[in-house]
C-alpha positions in Angstrom: -103.4 -67.2 -6.4 -100.9 -65.0 -4.7 -101.8 -63.1 -1.6 -101.4 -59.8 -3.5 -104.0 -60.7 -6.1 -106.2 -62.0 -3.3 -105.9 -58.7 -1.6 -106.9 -56.9 -4.7 -109.9 -59.2 -5.2 -110.9 -58.4 -1.6 -110.6 -54.7 -2.0 -112.7 -54.9 -5.2 -115.4 -56.9 -3.3 -115.5 -54.4 -0.4 -115.7 -51.5 -2.8 -118.8 -53.1 -4.4 -120.7 -53.2 -1.1 -123.4 -50.5 -1.5 -123.9 -47.8 1.2 -126.3 -48.9 3.8 -125.3 -52.6 3.4 -122.7 -54.7 5.1 -120.8 -58.0 4.5 -119.2 -60.3 7.0 -115.6 -61.2 7.1 -116.5 -64.9 6.4 -118.9 -64.0 3.6 -116.2 -62.0 1.9 -113.6 -64.8 2.4 -116.0 -67.3 0.7 -116.6 -65.0 -2.2 -112.9 -64.6 -3.1 -111.7 -66.6 -6.2 -109.4 -68.5 -3.8 -111.5 -68.6 -0.6 -109.9 -67.8 2.8 -111.3 -67.7 6.3 -113.0 -64.7 7.9 -110.0 -64.5 10.2 -107.6 -64.0 7.2 -110.1 -61.4 5.8 -110.0 -59.6 9.1 -106.2 -59.4 9.1 -106.2 -58.2 5.5 -108.9 -55.6 6.2 -106.5 -54.0 8.8 -104.4 -53.1 5.8 -107.1 -51.7 3.6 -106.3 -48.8 1.4 -108.0 -45.5 2.1 -110.5 -45.9 -0.7 -111.9 -49.2 0.6 -115.0 -48.7 2.8 -113.7 -50.9 5.6 -116.6 -49.9 7.9 -119.0 -52.0 5.8 -117.3 -55.2 6.9 -118.6 -56.6 10.2 -118.8 -60.0 12.1 -121.3 -62.5 10.9 -123.5 -61.7 13.9 -123.4 -58.0 13.1 -120.9 -57.1 15.8 -118.1 -54.7 15.2 -114.9 -56.5 16.2 -112.6 -53.7 15.1 -113.2 -52.3 18.6 -110.9 -55.0 20.0 -108.1 -53.3 18.1 -109.1 -49.8 18.9 -112.2 -48.6 20.7 -112.2 -45.3 18.7 -112.4 -47.3 15.5 -115.6 -49.0 16.8 -117.2 -45.6 17.4 -116.1 -44.4 14.0 -117.4 -47.5 12.3 -120.8 -47.3 14.0 -121.1 -43.6 13.1 -120.2 -44.2 9.5 -122.7 -47.0 9.2 -125.5 -45.0 10.9 -124.8 -42.1 8.5 -125.5 -44.6 5.7 -128.8 -45.6 7.3 -127.7 -48.9 8.9 -129.7 -49.8 11.9 -128.4 -51.5 15.0 -130.0 -53.9 17.5 -128.2 -54.4 20.8 -125.0 -52.9 19.5 -125.0 -55.2 16.4 -126.0 -54.4 12.8 -129.5 -55.6 12.0 -128.1 -58.2 9.6 -131.5 -59.2 8.3 -132.0 -55.8 6.9 -128.5 -54.7 5.9 -126.6 -57.9 4.8 -125.3 -57.4 1.3 -126.4 -60.1 -1.2 -124.1 -59.8 -4.3 
């Protein structure tokens, strides 16, 4: 599978995550037709189109690694998740309550 079609498959997956739920980079990578690592998913997510709810993708432990790239993105991601009803424990998403199970 070409990277372009893998990207489209990723965007489709992320668009299917319901509000109030999250998926991890690794989880999404494993769900792709041609699996890739969470690291690759993270790189691809940095190029997500505007209609892709990027804020619903978090680290496996519920942390928000986008803050490493830009602290303002971390604040925006947390605000968007909280607006959808996502709860946090110690600065991490409460994964037991909000992990998406496709």
